VOKE-109314 format. One record per residue (C-alpha): residue number from 1; x, y, z. Coordinates in Angstrom, 2 decimals. Layout:
! VOKE-109314
<rec NUM,<X,Y,Z>>
...
! end
This chain:
! VOKE-109314
<rec 1,<0.18,0.20,-0.07>>
<rec 2,<2.78,2.37,0.87>>
<rec 3,<4.36,1.77,-2.65>>
<rec 4,<1.00,2.80,-4.31>>
<rec 5,<0.68,6.09,-2.22>>
<rec 6,<4.20,6.69,-3.06>>
<rec 7,<3.57,6.38,-6.96>>
<rec 8,<0.33,8.42,-6.78>>
<rec 9,<2.09,11.08,-4.85>>
<rec 10,<5.17,11.03,-7.39>>
<rec 11,<2.71,11.41,-10.38>>
<rec 12,<0.81,14.35,-9.00>>
<rec 13,<4.29,16.10,-8.33>>
<rec 14,<5.31,15.76,-11.74>>
<rec 15,<4.15,18.98,-13.84>>
<rec 16,<2.21,17.85,-16.70>>
<rec 17,<2.89,19.89,-19.73>>
<rec 18,<0.86,18.88,-22.82>>
<rec 19,<1.39,19.73,-26.46>>
<rec 20,<-1.28,21.82,-28.11>>
<rec 21,<-1.95,23.56,-31.41>>
<rec 22,<-1.58,27.20,-31.78>>
<rec 23,<-3.31,27.22,-35.15>>
<rec 24,<-6.95,25.98,-35.21>>
<rec 25,<-6.90,25.03,-39.04>>
<rec 26,<-10.17,27.34,-39.45>>
<rec 27,<-9.42,30.72,-39.01>>
<rec 28,<-6.65,33.30,-37.37>>
<rec 29,<-8.31,33.34,-34.00>>
<rec 30,<-5.55,33.90,-31.32>>
<rec 31,<-3.34,35.70,-33.82>>
<rec 32,<-3.15,39.26,-34.83>>
<rec 33,<-1.89,40.49,-38.37>>
<rec 34,<0.62,43.23,-38.76>>
<rec 35,<1.04,45.03,-41.99>>
<rec 36,<-0.93,44.84,-45.34>>
<rec 37,<0.47,41.26,-46.65>>
<rec 38,<-1.94,38.53,-47.10>>
<rec 39,<-2.52,35.86,-44.46>>
<rec 40,<-5.58,33.46,-44.60>>
<rec 41,<-6.52,29.89,-44.16>>
<rec 42,<-7.27,27.67,-47.10>>
<rec 43,<-7.97,23.71,-46.86>>
<rec 44,<-6.72,23.71,-43.40>>
<rec 45,<-3.39,25.45,-43.98>>
<rec 46,<-2.35,28.55,-42.88>>
<rec 47,<-1.00,30.69,-45.88>>
<rec 48,<0.99,33.89,-46.11>>
<rec 49,<1.81,35.60,-49.18>>
<rec 50,<3.02,39.03,-50.42>>
<rec 51,<0.42,41.97,-50.82>>
<rec 52,<0.37,44.90,-53.06>>
<rec 53,<2.69,46.68,-50.96>>
<rec 54,<5.35,44.03,-50.92>>
<rec 55,<6.35,45.16,-47.53>>
<rec 56,<7.13,43.17,-44.29>>
<rec 57,<4.26,41.63,-42.72>>
<rec 58,<3.82,39.45,-39.54>>
<rec 59,<1.07,37.24,-38.01>>
<rec 60,<1.74,37.13,-34.01>>
<rec 61,<0.06,34.80,-31.51>>
<rec 62,<-1.83,37.09,-29.08>>
<rec 63,<-0.52,34.98,-26.26>>
<rec 64,<3.29,35.50,-25.03>>
<rec 65,<5.48,32.33,-24.89>>
<rec 66,<8.80,32.33,-22.82>>
<rec 67,<10.09,28.78,-22.45>>
<rec 68,<8.63,26.25,-25.01>>
<rec 69,<9.27,23.71,-27.80>>
<rec 70,<7.33,24.45,-30.92>>
<rec 71,<7.32,22.21,-33.91>>
<rec 72,<5.52,23.48,-37.27>>
<rec 73,<5.80,22.37,-40.93>>
<rec 74,<6.30,24.72,-43.68>>
<rec 75,<6.29,24.80,-47.44>>
<rec 76,<7.80,27.42,-49.41>>
<rec 77,<6.35,28.40,-52.82>>
<rec 78,<7.69,31.29,-54.89>>
<rec 79,<10.44,32.96,-52.96>>
<rec 80,<9.61,31.39,-49.74>>
<rec 81,<11.76,34.14,-47.59>>
<rec 82,<10.13,33.88,-44.10>>
<rec 83,<10.59,33.11,-40.53>>
<rec 84,<9.48,32.18,-36.99>>
<rec 85,<10.03,35.20,-34.48>>
<rec 86,<10.11,34.27,-30.71>>
<rec 87,<9.73,36.22,-27.68>>
<rec 88,<8.81,39.02,-29.97>>
<rec 89,<6.72,42.12,-30.21>>
<rec 90,<5.48,43.85,-33.36>>
<rec 91,<4.84,47.72,-33.35>>
<rec 92,<3.27,48.50,-36.94>>
<rec 93,<5.49,46.35,-38.92>>
<rec 94,<8.77,46.92,-37.05>>
<rec 95,<9.72,43.81,-34.79>>
<rec 96,<11.74,43.30,-31.85>>
<rec 97,<12.91,39.96,-31.10>>
<rec 98,<14.61,36.97,-32.67>>
<rec 99,<13.82,35.19,-35.85>>
<rec 100,<14.60,31.68,-36.78>>
<rec 101,<15.14,31.85,-40.38>>
<rec 102,<12.85,30.40,-43.11>>
<rec 103,<14.39,31.16,-46.70>>
<rec 104,<15.40,29.92,-49.74>>
<rec 105,<18.57,27.54,-50.28>>
<rec 106,<21.53,29.53,-49.34>>
<rec 107,<20.22,31.83,-46.93>>
<rec 108,<20.52,30.04,-43.81>>
<rec 109,<17.28,28.65,-42.85>>
<rec 110,<17.34,27.54,-38.86>>
<rec 111,<19.97,30.45,-38.17>>
<rec 112,<18.99,33.23,-35.74>>
<rec 113,<18.65,36.85,-36.71>>
<rec 114,<17.94,39.78,-34.43>>
<rec 115,<15.97,42.55,-36.65>>
<rec 116,<16.67,46.10,-35.82>>
<rec 117,<19.39,45.06,-33.49>>
<rec 118,<22.70,42.94,-33.89>>
<rec 119,<21.62,41.24,-37.18>>
<rec 120,<22.89,37.61,-37.54>>
<rec 121,<23.65,35.91,-34.24>>
<rec 122,<24.09,32.48,-35.72>>
<rec 123,<24.09,30.65,-39.07>>
<rec 124,<23.87,26.99,-39.44>>
<rec 125,<27.15,25.49,-41.01>>
<rec 126,<27.00,25.68,-44.92>>
<rec 127,<26.64,21.88,-45.27>>
<rec 128,<23.63,21.89,-43.41>>
<rec 129,<21.94,23.87,-46.00>>
<rec 130,<20.97,20.65,-48.09>>
<rec 131,<18.58,19.79,-45.13>>
<rec 132,<16.11,22.35,-46.63>>
<rec 133,<13.64,20.76,-49.13>>
<rec 134,<12.48,23.76,-51.05>>
<rec 135,<9.06,23.40,-52.49>>
<rec 136,<8.08,20.41,-50.26>>
<rec 137,<7.18,20.28,-46.50>>
<rec 138,<9.74,20.63,-44.00>>
<rec 139,<9.59,20.21,-40.29>>
<rec 140,<11.03,22.92,-37.90>>
<rec 141,<11.52,22.66,-34.27>>
<rec 142,<12.34,25.42,-32.06>>
<rec 143,<13.20,24.98,-28.33>>
<rec 144,<13.46,28.15,-26.07>>
<rec 145,<14.76,27.35,-22.68>>
<rec 146,<15.99,30.44,-20.62>>
<rec 147,<19.10,31.66,-22.42>>
<rec 148,<19.36,29.01,-24.90>>
<rec 149,<17.55,28.52,-28.35>>
<rec 150,<18.10,25.56,-30.36>>
<rec 151,<16.62,24.80,-33.99>>
<rec 152,<16.19,21.77,-35.96>>
<rec 153,<15.16,21.31,-39.60>>
<rec 154,<13.82,18.08,-40.60>>
<rec 155,<15.49,16.22,-37.69>>
<rec 156,<18.80,17.88,-38.07>>
<rec 157,<20.11,20.20,-35.32>>
<rec 158,<20.90,23.53,-37.20>>
<rec 159,<22.03,25.69,-34.34>>
<rec 160,<22.30,26.13,-30.54>>
<rec 161,<23.03,29.58,-28.99>>
<rec 162,<23.05,30.76,-25.53>>
<rec 163,<22.72,34.62,-25.03>>
<rec 164,<21.47,36.61,-22.11>>
<rec 165,<19.76,38.95,-24.05>>
<rec 166,<17.68,36.53,-25.55>>
<rec 167,<16.99,35.02,-22.22>>
<rec 168,<15.57,38.28,-21.03>>
<rec 169,<13.23,38.64,-23.94>>
<rec 170,<9.16,38.46,-23.37>>
<rec 171,<6.79,38.26,-26.28>>
<rec 172,<4.75,36.18,-28.88>>
<rec 173,<5.57,33.72,-31.60>>
<rec 174,<5.41,35.61,-35.07>>
<rec 175,<5.51,34.37,-38.57>>
<rec 176,<6.99,36.76,-41.21>>
<rec 177,<6.77,37.63,-44.58>>
<rec 178,<9.76,39.34,-45.96>>
<rec 179,<9.69,42.37,-48.13>>
<rec 180,<10.23,42.52,-51.87>>
<rec 181,<7.09,40.63,-53.14>>
<rec 182,<6.60,37.41,-54.83>>
<rec 183,<6.71,35.42,-51.54>>
<rec 184,<4.22,32.54,-50.65>>
<rec 185,<4.65,29.98,-47.80>>
<rec 186,<2.06,27.26,-46.47>>
<rec 187,<2.16,26.35,-42.77>>
<rec 188,<0.56,23.48,-40.82>>
<rec 189,<0.80,21.52,-37.54>>
<rec 190,<1.88,24.23,-35.31>>
<rec 191,<2.46,22.49,-32.01>>
<rec 192,<3.73,23.92,-28.80>>
<rec 193,<4.71,22.41,-25.57>>
<rec 194,<5.39,24.97,-22.59>>
<rec 195,<8.23,24.27,-20.46>>
! end
């Protein structure tokens, strides 16, 4: 009997963190659009594409996320220059935070860029570029844990960076459309586990 009680107490003392979706597959509920670029849902997919202004655009979660593991799938069509911002805030179309790059081959997908700040903080090794499957579905995982950010692309660890400034950051998860026009990216299965 003592063993059963111990097991029950142990189970209730372990924090239960469940993975859940931050995109419902039907509409943009729980998200806010920044800028004039296009964000919409079609056939259960979240789609972003350049609008007539061909400027930067963002779609950010209304909720802030600090420590988490996020997995998502993306498919780049046309140019495909985008990104996933973490611990970020958006004012108009000016973003403060850190971007895990989603870009065409040769443009450091999985690297971390600080907009309006220190610019590139870390780029993946050049040979890891072949991990990206342009025009096909790719799986990205991002882990934010205190001062440390790690990204994976299709099961390959792209970068790990420990940075006190990132550690102090607070904010949303935001998807980006790069400026310049001609960009279209599809997203699905945006799943998060809070740590």
